[in-house]
PASEBA-1860 file (N, C-alpha, C; in nm, 3 decimals):
! residues 343
1> MSLRARLA> 9.656/12.394/7.689/9.498/12.311/7.600/9.422/12.341/7.715 ~ 9.308/12.367/7.633/9.151/12.329/7.689/9.151/12.154/7.744 ~ 9.044/12.118/7.847/9.036/12.007/7.857/8.973/11.958/7.724 ~ 8.862/12.028/7.669/8.814/11.948/7.553/8.896/11.896/7.421 ~ 9.037/11.968/7.425/9.159/11.949/7.318/9.218/11.839/7.387 ~ 9.253/11.802/7.530/9.325/11.744/7.562/9.281/11.595/7.586 ~ 9.096/11.589/7.579/9.059/11.519/7.569/9.073/11.441/7.453 ~ 9.069/11.520/7.334/9.069/11.475/7.162/9.174/11.422/7.144
9> VLLVAVVV> 9.341/11.496/7.231/9.428/11.439/7.132/9.461/11.261/7.280 ~ 9.383/11.249/7.341/9.370/11.153/7.408/9.292/11.025/7.367 ~ 9.158/11.072/7.292/9.111/10.975/7.197/9.172/10.973/7.065 ~ 9.244/11.017/7.030/9.315/11.001/6.877/9.421/10.897/6.946 ~ 9.501/10.905/7.059/9.620/10.829/7.071/9.545/10.704/7.107 ~ 9.460/10.667/7.204/9.387/10.553/7.189/9.344/10.494/7.088 ~ 9.300/10.549/6.984/9.267/10.479/6.858/9.413/10.418/6.810 ~ 9.498/10.532/6.784/9.619/10.489/6.714/9.671/10.352/6.765
17> LGGIAVGS> 9.679/10.402/6.921/9.759/10.256/7.010/9.720/10.145/6.961 ~ 9.529/10.173/6.957/9.452/10.013/6.962/9.478/9.966/6.814 ~ 9.478/10.049/6.737/9.494/9.955/6.560/9.647/9.908/6.571 ~ 9.773/10.025/6.661/9.874/9.915/6.606/9.877/9.761/6.686 ~ 9.799/9.807/6.819/9.803/9.616/6.833/9.702/9.528/6.762 ~ 9.637/9.604/6.729/9.513/9.518/6.680/9.590/9.436/6.533 ~ 9.655/9.524/6.469/9.758/9.495/6.343/9.858/9.432/6.359 ~ 9.958/9.410/6.478/10.069/9.304/6.535/9.987/9.202/6.565
25> VLRASDRA> 9.867/9.181/6.623/9.796/9.086/6.647/9.774/8.991/6.505 ~ 9.709/9.042/6.414/9.683/9.055/6.322/9.858/8.952/6.239 ~ 9.927/9.043/6.259/10.085/9.011/6.220/10.107/8.856/6.234 ~ 10.080/8.878/6.346/10.136/8.775/6.380/10.087/8.652/6.427 ~ 9.936/8.634/6.377/9.826/8.514/6.344/9.888/8.496/6.246 ~ 9.902/8.572/6.147/9.899/8.549/5.993/10.033/8.457/5.985 ~ 10.169/8.530/6.077/10.294/8.422/6.074/10.239/8.309/6.115 ~ 10.212/8.290/6.273/10.167/8.198/6.270/10.091/8.072/6.141
33> ARRDRQQG> 9.992/8.108/6.108/9.957/7.999/6.016/10.037/8.011/5.885 ~ 10.111/8.105/5.838/10.255/8.053/5.752/10.309/7.951/5.770 ~ 10.340/8.008/5.940/10.458/7.895/5.979/10.408/7.741/5.994 ~ 10.271/7.708/6.002/10.198/7.570/6.040/10.193/7.549/5.894 ~ 10.141/7.630/5.762/10.113/7.560/5.683/10.245/7.478/5.585 ~ 10.349/7.591/5.634/10.494/7.532/5.610/10.557/7.443/5.660 ~ 10.571/7.417/5.800/10.592/7.322/5.851/10.522/7.175/5.868 ~ 10.397/7.221/5.737/10.281/7.087/5.805/10.261/7.088/5.938
41> GAPPVTSG> 10.220/7.224/5.987/10.126/7.203/6.102/9.980/7.132/6.104 ~ 9.937/7.123/6.248/9.797/7.089/6.266/9.700/7.036/6.160 ~ 9.606/6.962/6.153/9.534/6.978/6.030/9.378/7.054/6.124 ~ 9.282/7.064/6.066/9.173/7.162/6.082/9.093/7.066/6.185 ~ 9.036/7.092/6.316/8.941/7.014/6.378/8.844/7.042/6.378 ~ 8.688/6.979/6.394/8.583/7.037/6.335/8.493/6.886/6.459 ~ 8.370/6.959/6.517/8.328/6.803/6.625/8.242/6.766/6.522 ~ 8.205/6.618/6.595/8.129/6.565/6.520/8.150/6.436/6.588
49> HVALTEAG> 8.104/6.293/6.529/8.048/6.180/6.606/8.221/6.114/6.585 ~ 8.250/6.077/6.706/8.320/6.033/6.728/8.304/5.833/6.780 ~ 8.380/5.760/6.754/8.292/5.633/6.738/8.428/5.500/6.771 ~ 8.413/5.491/6.879/8.534/5.340/6.889/8.542/5.191/6.808 ~ 8.392/5.252/6.744/8.387/5.088/6.642/8.289/5.167/6.508 ~ 8.342/5.086/6.386/8.272/5.156/6.285/8.127/5.068/6.225 ~ 8.036/5.085/6.223/7.924/5.007/6.167/7.909/4.969/6.045 ~ 7.855/4.847/5.961/7.858/4.866/5.783/7.953/4.785/5.701
57> PARQSRLV> 7.902/4.783/5.596/8.026/4.760/5.517/8.136/4.786/5.486 ~ 8.148/4.940/5.470/8.245/5.020/5.427/8.311/5.065/5.565 ~ 8.303/4.984/5.659/8.362/5.078/5.781/8.538/5.022/5.759 ~ 8.607/5.142/5.814/8.702/5.139/5.817/8.818/5.148/5.909 ~ 8.940/5.090/5.963/9.032/5.168/6.036/9.021/5.275/6.050 ~ 8.989/5.371/6.214/9.020/5.456/6.217/9.140/5.498/6.340 ~ 9.222/5.575/6.338/9.304/5.659/6.473/9.208/5.735/6.590 ~ 9.202/5.695/6.668/9.138/5.814/6.780/9.235/5.844/6.870
65> FRNMAWGP> 9.291/5.972/6.945/9.420/6.030/6.987/9.370/6.128/7.029 ~ 9.455/6.193/7.156/9.442/6.317/7.154/9.495/6.419/7.132 ~ 9.390/6.521/7.103/9.417/6.629/7.013/9.482/6.736/7.087 ~ 9.652/6.769/6.992/9.747/6.892/7.094/9.735/7.007/7.020 ~ 9.690/7.020/6.924/9.699/7.164/6.849/9.601/7.240/6.964 ~ 9.624/7.359/6.927/9.604/7.494/6.989/9.481/7.510/6.961 ~ 9.400/7.548/7.031/9.229/7.632/7.051/9.111/7.516/7.088 ~ 9.016/7.509/7.047/8.865/7.462/7.129/8.890/7.319/7.167
73> HRDELVSV> 8.978/7.253/7.064/8.912/7.138/7.078/9.095/7.053/7.137 ~ 9.173/7.085/7.192/9.247/7.083/7.263/9.262/6.959/7.398 ~ 9.345/6.849/7.397/9.305/6.771/7.452/9.154/6.677/7.424 ~ 9.091/6.705/7.366/8.987/6.609/7.317/9.038/6.503/7.208 ~ 8.966/6.404/7.227/8.924/6.317/7.158/8.922/6.333/7.027 ~ 8.995/6.301/6.931/8.988/6.321/6.806/8.980/6.179/6.732 ~ 8.928/6.187/6.584/8.931/6.050/6.503/8.966/6.123/6.395 ~ 9.070/6.056/6.290/9.130/6.077/6.161/9.067/5.946/6.066
81> PAADPSGP> 9.054/5.878/5.951/9.081/5.741/5.880/9.285/5.696/5.926 ~ 9.242/5.577/5.939/9.387/5.541/5.964/9.487/5.542/5.836 ~ 9.420/5.563/5.719/9.422/5.556/5.553/9.482/5.720/5.584 ~ 9.468/5.833/5.621/9.502/6.004/5.626/9.485/6.021/5.729 ~ 9.569/5.967/5.829/9.621/5.997/5.953/9.672/6.200/5.968 ~ 9.678/6.242/5.854/9.706/6.399/5.849/9.592/6.441/5.789 ~ 9.525/6.403/5.785/9.380/6.479/5.746/9.278/6.519/5.812 ~ 9.187/6.619/5.839/9.092/6.706/5.886/9.066/6.622/6.044
89> RTASEVHC> 9.066/6.640/6.114/9.031/6.594/6.244/8.861/6.623/6.313 ~ 8.808/6.462/6.368/8.661/6.496/6.439/8.637/6.488/6.592 ~ 8.646/6.627/6.609/8.653/6.602/6.780/8.548/6.570/6.859 ~ 8.553/6.493/6.958/8.464/6.398/7.006/8.388/6.564/7.150 ~ 8.436/6.599/7.230/8.457/6.647/7.317/8.459/6.588/7.486 ~ 8.529/6.466/7.433/8.608/6.418/7.557/8.727/6.420/7.573 ~ 8.777/6.462/7.723/8.904/6.553/7.745/8.948/6.398/7.770 ~ 9.084/6.380/7.774/9.148/6.282/7.813/9.337/6.343/7.805
97> LRFYAAAG> 9.439/6.304/7.931/9.517/6.333/7.918/9.637/6.170/7.853 ~ 9.562/6.076/7.905/9.637/5.897/7.853/9.454/5.867/7.795 ~ 9.474/5.795/7.705/9.356/5.736/7.639/9.433/5.584/7.515 ~ 9.316/5.491/7.580/9.356/5.388/7.481/9.243/5.298/7.442 ~ 9.249/5.183/7.363/9.057/5.158/7.328/9.126/5.028/7.259 ~ 9.018/4.939/7.320/9.017/4.814/7.207/8.873/4.719/7.256 ~ 8.835/4.651/7.117/8.682/4.597/7.100/8.590/4.701/7.174 ~ 8.572/4.800/7.136/8.459/4.893/7.167/8.502/4.940/7.324
105> TGVCLQGV> 8.604/4.903/7.426/8.659/4.946/7.528/8.692/5.049/7.551 ~ 8.738/5.178/7.630/8.796/5.287/7.613/8.854/5.315/7.751 ~ 8.983/5.359/7.781/8.999/5.421/7.877/9.073/5.542/7.846 ~ 8.992/5.669/7.996/9.035/5.755/7.974/9.089/5.867/8.083 ~ 9.214/5.898/8.125/9.307/5.885/8.226/9.270/6.015/8.195 ~ 9.193/6.162/8.287/9.138/6.269/8.237/9.153/6.340/8.365 ~ 9.185/6.483/8.374/9.234/6.588/8.462/9.062/6.667/8.553 ~ 9.092/6.649/8.657/8.951/6.708/8.722/8.976/6.841/8.779
113> QGVVQDTY> 8.911/6.991/8.757/8.953/7.122/8.830/8.897/7.104/8.925 ~ 8.951/7.147/9.001/8.930/7.197/9.132/8.944/7.315/9.231 ~ 8.854/7.375/9.314/8.884/7.496/9.367/9.030/7.470/9.458 ~ 9.074/7.414/9.525/9.184/7.465/9.576/9.288/7.352/9.486 ~ 9.307/7.249/9.391/9.372/7.200/9.341/9.329/7.060/9.247 ~ 9.416/7.111/9.170/9.315/6.953/9.014/9.373/6.829/9.122 ~ 9.225/6.720/9.017/9.255/6.631/9.072/9.222/6.501/8.948 ~ 9.268/6.383/8.949/9.256/6.314/8.804/9.202/6.149/8.844
121> QAVVLDAE> 9.125/6.144/8.737/9.042/6.075/8.741/9.061/5.935/8.594 ~ 9.036/5.819/8.616/8.981/5.752/8.542/8.853/5.695/8.483 ~ 8.839/5.712/8.354/8.692/5.685/8.302/8.683/5.594/8.221 ~ 8.595/5.495/8.258/8.600/5.412/8.161/8.488/5.399/8.053 ~ 8.530/5.389/7.907/8.391/5.467/7.795/8.316/5.333/7.729 ~ 8.218/5.302/7.663/8.172/5.255/7.590/8.210/5.302/7.461 ~ 8.139/5.228/7.368/8.194/5.231/7.194/8.129/5.375/7.177 ~ 8.051/5.450/7.182/8.002/5.565/7.230/8.068/5.690/7.261
129> LREQRHYP> 8.188/5.642/7.344/8.263/5.738/7.456/8.134/5.807/7.528 ~ 8.035/5.709/7.612/7.953/5.762/7.715/8.061/5.678/7.833 ~ 8.048/5.746/7.903/8.115/5.716/8.077/8.039/5.583/8.116 ~ 8.141/5.522/8.117/8.030/5.413/8.201/8.065/5.360/8.386 ~ 8.179/5.421/8.427/8.218/5.396/8.536/8.366/5.509/8.543 ~ 8.415/5.590/8.679/8.546/5.671/8.670/8.593/5.584/8.823 ~ 8.698/5.628/8.822/8.774/5.589/8.931/8.873/5.758/8.987 ~ 8.847/5.769/9.103/8.990/5.870/9.136/9.116/5.812/9.117
137> LTGIPTRA> 9.166/5.870/9.093/9.368/5.838/9.057/9.455/5.929/9.209 ~ 9.503/5.850/9.222/9.618/5.909/9.330/9.764/5.940/9.310 ~ 9.733/5.927/9.188/9.889/6.061/9.148/9.845/6.122/9.027 ~ 9.965/6.124/8.910/9.942/6.186/8.743/9.942/6.104/8.650 ~ 9.845/6.124/8.577/9.802/5.996/8.430/9.958/5.973/8.386 ~ 9.976/5.858/8.349/10.087/5.787/8.277/10.119/5.724/8.144 ~ 10.021/5.622/8.191/10.014/5.515/8.117/9.865/5.467/8.071 ~ 9.811/5.377/7.976/9.693/5.332/7.973/9.704/5.219/7.872
145> RVSPSGHL> 9.632/5.099/7.920/9.592/5.000/7.830/9.438/4.904/7.822 ~ 9.406/4.893/7.763/9.300/4.762/7.714/9.321/4.665/7.638 ~ 9.254/4.541/7.750/9.323/4.380/7.685/9.247/4.362/7.530 ~ 9.296/4.296/7.440/9.230/4.282/7.300/9.099/4.255/7.300 ~ 9.017/4.171/7.428/8.875/4.198/7.429/8.815/4.318/7.487 ~ 8.836/4.399/7.509/8.808/4.469/7.594/8.765/4.473/7.697 ~ 8.757/4.386/7.827/8.731/4.335/7.920/8.794/4.388/8.073 ~ 8.924/4.426/7.984/9.000/4.460/8.142/9.108/4.559/8.068
153> VAWTVFLS> 9.070/4.698/8.170/9.179/4.812/8.117/9.255/4.801/8.268 ~ 9.416/4.896/8.198/9.484/4.905/8.314/9.561/5.073/8.307 ~ 9.619/5.094/8.410/9.653/5.230/8.413/9.748/5.264/8.507 ~ 9.852/5.368/8.444/9.951/5.373/8.601/9.927/5.523/8.554 ~ 10.004/5.568/8.726/9.984/5.706/8.791/10.111/5.709/8.869 ~ 10.220/5.839/8.821/10.321/5.900/8.929/10.261/5.945/9.042 ~ 10.296/5.864/9.130/10.224/5.888/9.281/10.359/6.030/9.345 ~ 10.464/6.009/9.299/10.559/6.105/9.318/10.705/6.104/9.232
161> GDSYAGGT> 10.721/6.227/9.192/10.800/6.286/9.066/10.723/6.250/8.926 ~ 10.779/6.315/8.820/10.703/6.319/8.692/10.807/6.295/8.594 ~ 10.889/6.199/8.595/10.972/6.129/8.474/11.012/5.999/8.555 ~ 11.019/5.938/8.437/11.088/5.742/8.488/11.253/5.821/8.474 ~ 11.300/5.909/8.404/11.445/5.889/8.372/11.540/5.942/8.483 ~ 11.518/6.010/8.547/11.547/6.042/8.708/11.578/5.920/8.794 ~ 11.493/5.818/8.790/11.457/5.696/8.885/11.423/5.742/8.996 ~ 11.410/5.797/9.040/11.331/5.887/9.181/11.193/5.947/9.184
169> FSTRTSIL> 11.150/5.835/9.173/10.986/5.824/9.109/10.874/5.714/9.210 ~ 10.757/5.678/9.194/10.669/5.623/9.237/10.601/5.577/9.177 ~ 10.537/5.489/9.183/10.439/5.468/9.071/10.333/5.352/9.112 ~ 10.135/5.382/9.088/10.084/5.271/9.097/10.016/5.252/8.978 ~ 10.013/5.104/8.955/9.953/5.073/8.843/9.862/4.988/8.884 ~ 9.689/5.018/8.812/9.545/4.919/8.868/9.510/4.801/8.690 ~ 9.443/4.752/8.760/9.383/4.633/8.654/9.256/4.648/8.711 ~ 9.155/4.645/8.614/9.003/4.666/8.591/8.968/4.580/8.520
177> DVRTWTLQ> 8.863/4.523/8.558/8.769/4.356/8.503/8.628/4.512/8.492 ~ 8.623/4.493/8.382/8.507/4.570/8.300/8.340/4.504/8.334 ~ 8.352/4.345/8.320/8.279/4.286/8.355/8.207/4.247/8.466 ~ 8.260/4.218/8.593/8.273/4.260/8.722/8.259/4.404/8.771 ~ 8.351/4.500/8.673/8.381/4.562/8.793/8.459/4.567/8.966 ~ 8.537/4.487/8.928/8.658/4.469/9.020/8.787/4.524/8.981 ~ 8.825/4.606/9.087/8.931/4.698/9.054/9.055/4.627/9.145 ~ 9.135/4.576/9.101/9.285/4.504/9.126/9.368/4.657/9.173
185> NTLEDYRV> 9.363/4.762/9.289/9.422/4.861/9.285/9.548/4.908/9.266 ~ 9.627/4.806/9.302/9.808/4.810/9.288/9.850/4.671/9.268 ~ 9.916/4.655/9.145/10.012/4.546/9.172/10.101/4.515/9.216 ~ 10.129/4.613/9.316/10.203/4.561/9.386/10.148/4.443/9.524 ~ 10.032/4.456/9.519/9.967/4.344/9.629/10.019/4.186/9.549 ~ 10.093/4.169/9.412/10.073/4.066/9.386/10.211/3.992/9.391 ~ 10.206/3.886/9.449/10.355/3.809/9.432/10.474/3.806/9.339 ~ 10.606/3.872/9.316/10.676/3.856/9.257/10.776/3.758/9.254
193> IKDGNTYR> 10.794/3.698/9.186/10.899/3.565/9.172/11.000/3.601/9.089 ~ 11.138/3.610/9.142/11.242/3.649/9.072/11.352/3.545/9.062 ~ 11.395/3.526/8.964/11.500/3.422/8.958/11.447/3.283/9.079 ~ 11.305/3.249/9.000/11.280/3.121/9.081/11.192/3.145/9.246 ~ 11.247/3.235/9.307/11.233/3.263/9.458/11.134/3.342/9.462 ~ 11.029/3.352/9.530/10.951/3.489/9.580/11.039/3.626/9.659 ~ 11.017/3.745/9.549/11.083/3.850/9.584/11.025/3.946/9.665 ~ 11.051/4.043/9.759/11.033/4.135/9.855/11.114/4.252/9.845
201> SADVNFWG> 11.061/4.372/9.881/11.148/4.482/9.838/11.049/4.559/9.905 ~ 11.063/4.718/9.949/10.976/4.815/9.945/11.018/4.943/9.852 ~ 11.087/4.912/9.753/11.125/4.980/9.632/11.047/4.908/9.528 ~ 10.972/4.843/9.519/10.926/4.772/9.408/10.792/4.877/9.351 ~ 10.801/4.909/9.198/10.704/4.961/9.164/10.672/4.890/9.021 ~ 10.588/4.903/8.972/10.504/4.869/8.846/10.474/4.965/8.722 ~ 10.470/4.963/8.619/10.448/5.016/8.516/10.402/4.998/8.334 ~ 10.346/5.019/8.288/10.355/4.967/8.158/10.316/4.839/8.060
209> VTFADDDH> 10.167/4.809/8.174/10.116/4.725/8.118/10.020/4.698/7.972 ~ 10.070/4.583/7.955/10.004/4.500/7.810/9.972/4.401/7.822 ~ 9.782/4.379/7.785/9.768/4.277/7.788/9.786/4.157/7.703 ~ 9.804/4.071/7.729/9.793/3.906/7.609/9.673/3.881/7.600 ~ 9.581/3.827/7.741/9.456/3.826/7.723/9.413/3.844/7.829 ~ 9.282/3.747/7.851/9.198/3.799/7.990/9.255/3.753/8.114 ~ 9.353/3.688/8.070/9.441/3.600/8.227/9.577/3.662/8.194 ~ 9.653/3.680/8.076/9.818/3.736/8.124/9.853/3.884/8.084
217> FYATLATG> 9.964/3.894/8.115/9.986/4.070/8.102/10.135/4.017/8.076 ~ 10.200/4.159/8.054/10.353/4.173/8.034/10.336/4.340/8.113 ~ 10.449/4.360/8.189/10.478/4.495/8.209/10.597/4.509/8.263 ~ 10.622/4.661/8.347/10.752/4.660/8.395/10.830/4.701/8.560 ~ 10.855/4.594/8.582/10.895/4.621/8.739/11.023/4.656/8.731 ~ 11.065/4.746/8.821/11.152/4.854/8.876/11.159/4.837/9.044 ~ 11.341/4.771/9.101/11.359/4.725/9.207/11.501/4.732/9.234 ~ 11.548/4.799/9.344/11.729/4.807/9.334/11.778/4.859/9.251
225> GKTYLVHG> 11.739/4.921/9.206/11.803/5.053/9.057/11.784/4.975/8.938 ~ 11.711/4.866/8.906/11.682/4.785/8.783/11.536/4.810/8.720 ~ 11.548/4.799/8.602/11.383/4.728/8.565/11.398/4.589/8.464 ~ 11.289/4.533/8.502/11.262/4.405/8.475/11.151/4.390/8.358 ~ 11.132/4.319/8.260/10.997/4.258/8.193/10.979/4.133/8.278 ~ 10.850/4.131/8.298/10.787/4.076/8.424/10.612/4.060/8.335 ~ 10.654/3.874/8.348/10.461/3.827/8.278/10.403/3.796/8.397 ~ 10.271/3.827/8.393/10.157/3.882/8.478/10.077/3.768/8.453
233> DIAARTVT> 10.010/3.739/8.575/9.914/3.600/8.579/9.791/3.638/8.657 ~ 9.688/3.656/8.582/9.589/3.745/8.717/9.512/3.727/8.768 ~ 9.500/3.547/8.733/9.426/3.462/8.830/9.495/3.425/8.983 ~ 9.648/3.376/8.955/9.724/3.373/9.043/9.792/3.510/9.145 ~ 9.724/3.584/9.055/9.808/3.732/9.103/9.980/3.706/9.136 ~ 10.068/3.700/9.012/10.188/3.670/9.027/10.236/3.728/8.912 ~ 10.359/3.811/8.943/10.393/3.837/8.844/10.586/3.781/8.837 ~ 10.635/3.794/8.736/10.705/3.663/8.706/10.802/3.712/8.644
241> TLRENVEC> 10.963/3.726/8.647/11.049/3.831/8.543/11.092/3.777/8.492 ~ 11.113/3.796/8.359/11.191/3.752/8.224/11.314/3.799/8.168 ~ 11.310/3.942/8.226/11.452/3.975/8.123/11.476/4.149/8.192 ~ 11.609/4.174/8.220/11.617/4.279/8.264/11.654/4.399/8.157 ~ 11.641/4.558/8.225/11.665/4.627/8.089/11.540/4.628/7.980 ~ 11.367/4.612/8.058/11.280/4.623/7.941/11.205/4.732/8.015 ~ 11.141/4.852/7.949/11.078/4.951/7.997/10.965/4.970/7.935 ~ 10.782/4.993/7.908/10.728/5.015/7.860/10.689/4.904/7.739
249> PSLSPDGT> 10.690/4.763/7.765/10.680/4.669/7.713/10.513/4.678/7.618 ~ 10.522/4.662/7.460/10.364/4.676/7.432/10.399/4.573/7.297 ~ 10.308/4.472/7.352/10.234/4.296/7.233/10.218/4.354/7.107 ~ 10.301/4.273/7.010/10.221/4.284/6.923/10.116/4.250/6.862 ~ 9.983/4.281/6.781/9.874/4.207/6.750/9.872/4.084/6.746 ~ 10.023/3.988/6.658/9.986/3.859/6.659/10.063/3.811/6.830 ~ 10.089/3.876/6.896/10.151/3.815/7.014/10.269/3.783/7.033 ~ 10.319/3.796/6.944/10.471/3.695/6.884/10.617/3.797/6.969
257> RLAFKKRV> 10.542/3.928/6.969/10.684/4.040/6.965/10.669/4.113/7.112 ~ 10.753/4.216/7.125/10.710/4.309/7.237/10.792/4.420/7.203 ~ 10.739/4.543/7.145/10.828/4.686/7.166/10.881/4.709/7.314 ~ 10.957/4.800/7.322/10.978/4.822/7.458/11.103/4.918/7.430 ~ 11.106/5.072/7.594/11.238/5.104/7.539/11.316/5.053/7.622 ~ 11.439/5.087/7.597/11.583/5.036/7.638/11.683/5.128/7.713 ~ 11.732/5.083/7.780/11.829/5.233/7.872/11.971/5.188/7.767 ~ 11.989/5.267/7.790/12.158/5.247/7.657/12.207/5.286/7.739
265> PGLPADAP> 12.372/5.219/7.774/12.451/5.329/7.857/12.554/5.433/7.743 ~ 12.585/5.528/7.836/12.653/5.632/7.748/12.565/5.731/7.726 ~ 12.437/5.762/7.675/12.356/5.866/7.626/12.268/5.898/7.792 ~ 12.267/6.076/7.759/12.247/6.170/7.840/12.103/6.031/7.971 ~ 12.173/6.107/8.080/12.062/6.108/8.195/11.954/6.124/8.211 ~ 11.921/6.194/8.108/11.763/6.268/8.090/11.662/6.199/7.982 ~ 11.775/6.132/7.867/11.745/6.077/7.722/11.774/5.936/7.721 ~ 11.795/5.859/7.822/11.862/5.727/7.825/11.802/5.616/7.717
273> WRLYVLDL> 11.679/5.641/7.672/11.624/5.496/7.587/11.633/5.535/7.474 ~ 11.654/5.395/7.403/11.609/5.328/7.272/11.519/5.254/7.237 ~ 11.458/5.241/7.119/11.356/5.158/7.055/11.426/5.045/7.052 ~ 11.331/4.946/7.122/11.388/4.822/7.084/11.246/4.706/7.030 ~ 11.264/4.585/6.990/11.127/4.495/6.973/11.218/4.365/6.999 ~ 11.199/4.251/7.134/11.203/4.171/7.152/11.080/4.028/7.079 ~ 11.205/3.915/7.012/11.104/3.855/6.976/11.085/3.756/7.056 ~ 10.977/3.679/7.114/10.939/3.644/7.237/10.942/3.485/7.239
281> PSLRETPL> 10.955/3.435/7.119/11.026/3.221/7.074/11.118/3.250/7.104 ~ 11.268/3.331/7.058/11.343/3.348/7.068/11.435/3.418/7.149 ~ 11.388/3.501/7.265/11.409/3.599/7.302/11.583/3.700/7.251 ~ 11.546/3.701/7.117/11.647/3.816/7.033/11.551/3.958/7.081 ~ 11.650/4.029/7.071/11.642/4.208/7.075/11.616/4.224/6.931 ~ 11.611/4.347/6.864/11.633/4.418/6.733/11.597/4.565/6.764 ~ 11.763/4.599/6.761/11.741/4.792/6.777/11.662/4.816/6.627 ~ 11.575/4.938/6.687/11.485/4.960/6.588/11.571/5.113/6.490
289> AEQRSIDD> 11.508/5.158/6.361/11.580/5.248/6.324/11.599/5.430/6.396 ~ 11.473/5.455/6.505/11.513/5.531/6.549/11.601/5.545/6.649 ~ 11.707/5.704/6.651/11.771/5.656/6.697/11.780/5.786/6.816 ~ 11.634/5.844/6.834/11.603/5.962/6.951/11.531/5.892/7.091 ~ 11.584/5.915/7.149/11.502/5.883/7.308/11.353/5.955/7.283 ~ 11.322/5.785/7.318/11.129/5.767/7.383/11.083/5.715/7.496 ~ 11.059/5.817/7.534/11.011/5.785/7.649/10.870/5.792/7.633 ~ 10.801/5.681/7.598/10.654/5.624/7.547/10.612/5.496/7.561
297> QAVWLDDR> 10.495/5.458/7.573/10.478/5.321/7.539/10.409/5.331/7.388 ~ 10.492/5.225/7.316/10.489/5.259/7.153/10.344/5.154/7.140 ~ 10.254/5.203/7.008/10.135/5.154/6.972/10.150/5.074/6.876 ~ 10.124/4.925/6.844/10.132/4.869/6.706/10.051/4.958/6.636 ~ 10.034/5.018/6.510/9.948/5.047/6.396/9.920/4.892/6.372 ~ 10.019/4.795/6.309/9.964/4.662/6.253/10.054/4.605/6.294 ~ 10.097/4.475/6.230/10.181/4.387/6.257/10.346/4.411/6.227 ~ 10.342/4.557/6.132/10.499/4.549/6.121/10.550/4.689/6.135
305> TLAYALPG> 10.429/4.779/6.205/10.489/4.935/6.225/10.451/4.988/6.393 ~ 10.524/5.057/6.417/10.534/5.116/6.554/10.509/5.277/6.564 ~ 10.443/5.296/6.606/10.416/5.454/6.665/10.412/5.523/6.809 ~ 10.480/5.632/6.801/10.518/5.656/6.946/10.499/5.806/6.930 ~ 10.514/5.907/7.017/10.534/6.001/7.083/10.683/6.094/7.108 ~ 10.679/6.184/7.049/10.818/6.260/7.085/10.766/6.416/7.102 ~ 10.866/6.498/7.159/10.817/6.649/7.183/10.844/6.714/7.031 ~ 10.714/6.805/7.020/10.696/6.884/6.893/10.640/7.019/6.985
313> DYGADMWT> 10.619/7.123/6.860/10.626/7.305/6.870/10.448/7.259/6.988 ~ 10.372/7.143/6.978/10.246/7.162/7.022/10.247/7.090/7.155 ~ 10.331/7.022/7.209/10.368/6.922/7.301/10.398/6.831/7.248 ~ 10.341/6.725/7.157/10.391/6.592/7.147/10.316/6.612/6.977 ~ 10.414/6.467/6.914/10.377/6.437/6.752/10.348/6.340/6.764 ~ 10.333/6.250/6.677/10.320/6.101/6.696/10.434/6.044/6.598 ~ 10.505/5.971/6.552/10.627/5.923/6.455/10.607/5.750/6.462 ~ 10.630/5.752/6.310/10.623/5.571/6.307/10.811/5.548/6.248
321> VPADGTGT> 10.793/5.388/6.279/10.918/5.298/6.284/10.865/5.180/6.218 ~ 10.953/5.148/6.110/10.917/5.010/6.101/10.988/4.889/6.225 ~ 10.903/4.779/6.242/10.898/4.690/6.361/11.025/4.595/6.342 ~ 11.069/4.571/6.243/11.190/4.483/6.197/11.347/4.549/6.179 ~ 11.304/4.685/6.252/11.481/4.756/6.257/11.549/4.835/6.133 ~ 11.445/4.836/5.993/11.489/4.868/5.867/11.420/5.002/5.866 ~ 11.447/5.072/5.724/11.360/5.219/5.769/11.395/5.326/5.811 ~ 11.328/5.413/5.829/11.350/5.536/5.893/11.240/5.564/5.970
329> PLRLMTAA> 11.207/5.675/6.060/11.130/5.710/6.111/11.074/5.811/6.043 ~ 10.906/5.825/6.053/10.847/5.936/5.953/10.765/5.986/6.071 ~ 10.710/6.119/6.018/10.609/6.163/6.145/10.481/6.109/6.101 ~ 10.424/6.103/6.169/10.270/6.046/6.159/10.145/6.134/6.201 ~ 10.165/6.217/6.297/10.070/6.324/6.259/10.137/6.421/6.387 ~ 10.113/6.571/6.343/10.155/6.669/6.405/10.024/6.663/6.524 ~ 10.067/6.699/6.627/10.021/6.792/6.757/9.892/6.660/6.733 ~ 9.949/6.549/6.824/9.895/6.415/6.854/9.938/6.311/6.948
337> LAPAVVG> 9.868/6.264/7.019/9.924/6.163/7.187/9.833/6.091/7.198 ~ 9.881/5.994/7.237/9.852/5.846/7.273/9.698/5.825/7.179 ~ 9.772/5.749/7.088/9.683/5.663/6.993/9.606/5.557/7.011 ~ 9.513/5.517/6.940/9.449/5.327/6.964/9.373/5.353/6.782 ~ 9.377/5.201/6.770/9.406/5.167/6.626/9.238/5.145/6.669 ~ 9.095/5.153/6.593/8.975/5.091/6.596/8.926/5.087/6.476 ~ 8.837/5.021/6.453/8.699/5.011/6.346/8.676/4.824/6.333
END
């Protein structure tokens, strides 16, 4: 066979194989699209204006959260009307791993790509998602909260380990006053009051701050193989233990209840938690209808409904459950994480 004939055969083979490859990609894409439609996949995402407050008489509550859907807007903060959480998403071009907002102040914990290794930072955002200041983080972001007034922000990072389940981890929790830009770098500098006495231990860890106001908060304290709900006093720089076996508390809008995850004996070591609500006046616990293990700090959508993350096809989906122990869990949003109610 001549050289020209061989080249012709090679060219035909390349064209045929290329056509097969393109056809395979198109069929795979079509199957993925059909699957997403059948399974209630993530809604379309387009760039637009995202804010933490709504102006005008027609303003409505919105959800701002981390978009987990694959594509050019993955990990961006996106917005949807609270009344239509499964609707089309408006993307902000602001990337966050963890996020929360209140009263026009946002906190965005994000990754920063480096030449040698990636790092992380906490970014304080204004109502238009413009950066006000940023602070380097010493570990992997895991929790974030803003006080109801928008004056204080808090975040937690893993210094070592990457899961609360195993018990072999170290965290650091910080509180920042955005009025003065005063940073309390770690709650481990606070005096711990346990059983009425000052308590000291090298294994103290804090995580999961939820603010009552600009002077007080609740959080989780871990020490001696146990976890405790603590009440914090920012001016006095003290935390006081209130109750055992409470993790990632979240204060209700009316300030009377705390949602939290509780370790339940007999559950698997890597999935040990159930959602509960603690009535603060009576200290009565109510187990919620969600029977799966929840490793998240739940968010109150209103005084009656909690939202929380569970693993999904895109990494995480948001689910809801009534806060009074009734009802059944419902999927709120596909491919979503770290929501905040704004408006």
